[in-house]
C-alpha positions as CSV (number, residue, x, y, z in Angstrom):
1,X,7.2,2.6,7.0
2,X,6.6,0.0,9.0
3,X,10.1,0.2,10.3
4,X,9.5,2.9,13.5
5,X,6.5,1.5,15.3
6,X,7.7,1.7,18.8
7,X,6.8,-1.1,21.3
8,X,5.4,-3.4,18.5
9,X,4.1,-6.7,19.8
10,X,5.2,-9.9,18.4
11,X,2.4,-11.9,16.8
12,X,5.0,-15.0,17.2
13,X,7.9,-14.6,19.4
14,X,10.9,-15.6,18.7
15,X,11.7,-17.5,22.0
16,X,9.0,-19.8,22.1
17,X,9.5,-21.9,18.7
18,X,13.3,-22.3,20.4
19,X,12.9,-26.3,22.8
20,X,12.8,-25.7,25.9
21,X,16.2,-26.4,27.4
22,X,16.7,-22.8,25.9
23,X,14.3,-20.9,27.6
24,X,17.5,-20.4,30.4
25,X,19.5,-18.8,28.7
26,X,19.2,-15.3,29.4
27,X,21.9,-14.0,26.9
28,X,19.3,-15.9,23.9
29,X,16.3,-14.0,25.6
30,X,17.8,-11.2,25.2
31,X,18.7,-11.7,21.8
32,X,15.9,-13.0,20.4
33,X,13.4,-9.9,21.8
34,X,15.8,-7.6,19.6
35,X,14.7,-9.7,17.3
36,X,11.3,-9.7,17.5
37,X,11.6,-5.9,18.0
38,X,12.7,-5.6,15.0
39,X,10.9,-8.5,12.8
40,X,7.7,-7.3,14.3
41,X,6.3,-4.8,12.3
42,X,7.5,-7.4,9.6
43,X,4.8,-10.0,10.2
44,X,2.2,-8.4,11.7
45,X,2.8,-6.5,8.4
46,X,1.8,-9.8,6.5
47,X,-0.2,-11.1,8.6
48,X,-2.4,-7.7,8.0
49,X,-1.9,-7.8,4.2
50,X,-5.3,-7.3,3.0
51,X,-6.3,-4.5,5.3
52,X,-3.2,-2.5,4.2
53,X,-3.7,-3.0,0.1
54,X,-7.5,-1.6,0.7
55,X,-7.6,1.9,0.5
56,X,-10.3,2.3,3.2
57,X,-8.6,0.6,6.2
58,X,-4.6,1.1,4.8
59,X,-2.8,3.0,7.3
60,X,-1.7,5.9,6.8
61,X,1.4,5.4,5.3
62,X,0.4,2.2,2.9
63,X,-1.8,4.2,2.2
64,X,0.6,7.3,1.2
65,X,2.6,3.9,0.1
66,X,0.1,3.2,-2.4
67,X,-0.8,6.8,-4.1
68,X,2.5,6.3,-5.4
69,X,1.4,2.8,-7.3
70,X,-1.7,4.5,-8.6
71,X,0.0,7.4,-9.6
72,X,-2.9,9.3,-6.8
73,X,-1.6,12.6,-6.0
74,X,-3.2,13.1,-2.1
75,X,-1.8,15.7,-0.3
76,X,-1.3,15.7,3.6
77,X,-3.8,18.6,4.5
78,X,-6.9,17.0,3.3
79,X,-8.8,14.7,5.2
80,X,-8.0,10.7,5.2
81,X,-11.2,10.0,4.1
82,X,-10.7,12.0,1.3
83,X,-7.5,11.2,0.5
84,X,-8.6,7.6,1.2
85,X,-10.7,8.0,-1.5
86,X,-8.1,9.4,-4.1
87,X,-6.2,6.7,-4.0
88,X,-9.5,3.9,-4.1
89,X,-11.4,5.5,-7.6
90,X,-7.2,6.5,-9.3
91,X,-7.5,3.5,-11.3
92,X,-10.8,4.3,-12.8
93,X,-10.4,8.1,-13.1
94,X,-7.2,7.6,-15.4
95,X,-9.3,6.0,-17.8
96,X,-11.4,9.0,-18.4
97,X,-8.3,11.5,-17.9
98,X,-8.4,13.6,-20.9
99,X,-11.9,14.1,-20.9
100,X,-14.8,16.3,-18.9
101,X,-16.4,14.0,-17.2
102,X,-12.5,13.2,-15.8
103,X,-11.9,17.0,-15.5
104,X,-14.8,17.5,-13.4
105,X,-14.3,14.7,-11.0
106,X,-10.6,15.7,-10.5
107,X,-12.3,19.6,-9.7
108,X,-14.8,18.2,-7.3
109,X,-12.6,15.0,-5.2
110,X,-9.8,18.6,-5.1
111,X,-12.4,21.4,-4.8
112,X,-15.4,19.6,-2.9
113,X,-17.4,21.7,-5.9
114,X,-19.1,20.5,-8.0
115,X,-18.0,22.9,-11.6
116,X,-19.0,24.1,-14.6
117,X,-17.0,23.3,-17.9
118,X,-17.5,24.6,-21.2
119,X,-15.4,23.2,-23.9
120,X,-15.0,24.4,-27.3
121,X,-15.0,20.8,-28.8
122,X,-17.9,18.5,-30.1
123,X,-18.2,15.9,-32.0
124,X,-21.1,15.0,-35.1
125,X,-22.1,12.3,-37.1
126,X,-23.7,13.1,-41.2
127,X,-24.7,11.7,-44.0
128,X,-24.0,14.8,-46.1
129,X,-19.6,15.6,-47.3
130,X,-18.4,19.0,-46.5
131,X,-21.2,19.5,-42.8
132,X,-19.6,22.0,-40.2
133,X,-18.0,21.0,-37.9
134,X,-19.4,20.4,-34.1
135,X,-17.5,23.4,-32.1
136,X,-15.0,26.1,-32.3
137,X,-12.1,26.0,-34.1
138,X,-9.5,26.3,-31.3
139,X,-9.6,23.7,-28.3
140,X,-10.7,25.2,-25.2
141,X,-12.1,24.1,-22.0
142,X,-13.3,27.2,-19.4
143,X,-13.6,26.2,-15.8
144,X,-15.9,27.4,-13.4
145,X,-16.3,27.2,-9.7
146,X,-18.3,28.2,-6.7
147,X,-16.5,27.4,-3.7
148,X,-19.7,28.5,-0.8
149,X,-16.9,29.5,1.4
150,X,-13.8,32.0,0.2
151,X,-11.1,30.7,0.6
152,X,-12.3,26.9,-0.4
153,X,-10.1,27.1,-3.5
154,X,-6.3,27.6,-4.0
155,X,-6.9,28.8,-7.1
156,X,-2.8,27.6,-8.1
157,X,-3.5,24.6,-7.3
158,X,-6.5,24.3,-9.5
159,X,-5.1,25.5,-12.2
160,X,-2.3,22.7,-12.1
161,X,-4.4,20.3,-11.4
162,X,-6.4,21.1,-14.9
163,X,-3.1,21.5,-16.8
164,X,-2.3,17.8,-15.9
165,X,-6.2,16.5,-16.3
166,X,-6.7,17.9,-19.8
167,X,-4.9,17.2,-23.5
168,X,-1.5,19.5,-23.8
169,X,-2.9,21.4,-26.8
170,X,-6.1,22.7,-25.2
171,X,-5.9,25.5,-23.3
172,X,-8.2,26.8,-20.3
173,X,-9.5,29.5,-18.7
174,X,-10.2,28.8,-14.6
175,X,-13.3,31.4,-12.8
176,X,-13.1,31.1,-9.7
177,X,-17.2,33.2,-9.0
C-alpha cells in the first residue's frame, strides 16, 4: 500500500512539534526525520482519505484494495478508467447478479461490446388454471458477442465470467461472431 512511496514529504514534520531547545540536537533531528519517512504515507493517506475512498480519484493501489472490499474483479491489463468504473458500480451490479440485465452489464464491462442474450426462461400471469409455462423446459442462456476487432474478446475469460454471473443450475452457450 502506501508504505513504499519513496521521497514522500511529510505534511507535519515531527521536529517542528518540539520546543526550540531541541532543534539544535543533530541526533534528535535525524531520528525524527526517519520517523517522518515512516509516518508520511500514513498521515497523507488519512489527510486524503475521502479522495482515496472514491474510485474516481483513488490512487491505483487503493483502487485495487477497494476492488477487494466490494468483490469486484479488476484486471491489471485493463485501462485505469475501466478499472475505476468496475469498482464504482460493483455494489449496484451485485444487486442485478443472476439476471439478464446483470449478465449483459458484466459482458459489456469485460469486452466493451453490447451482447445479445437469449434465455429459455420466462414469466407469465394467468387467471386460467393449467396454463402452459413460458419458456423452455431446460434452463439455458445463449450469449452472442459481435466484437469489432478479431481478438477483442478473450473467449476463456468470457466463459469464466458468464459462469460466475448466471445461476448455478443454468447452462449457457457463448457465440463470438
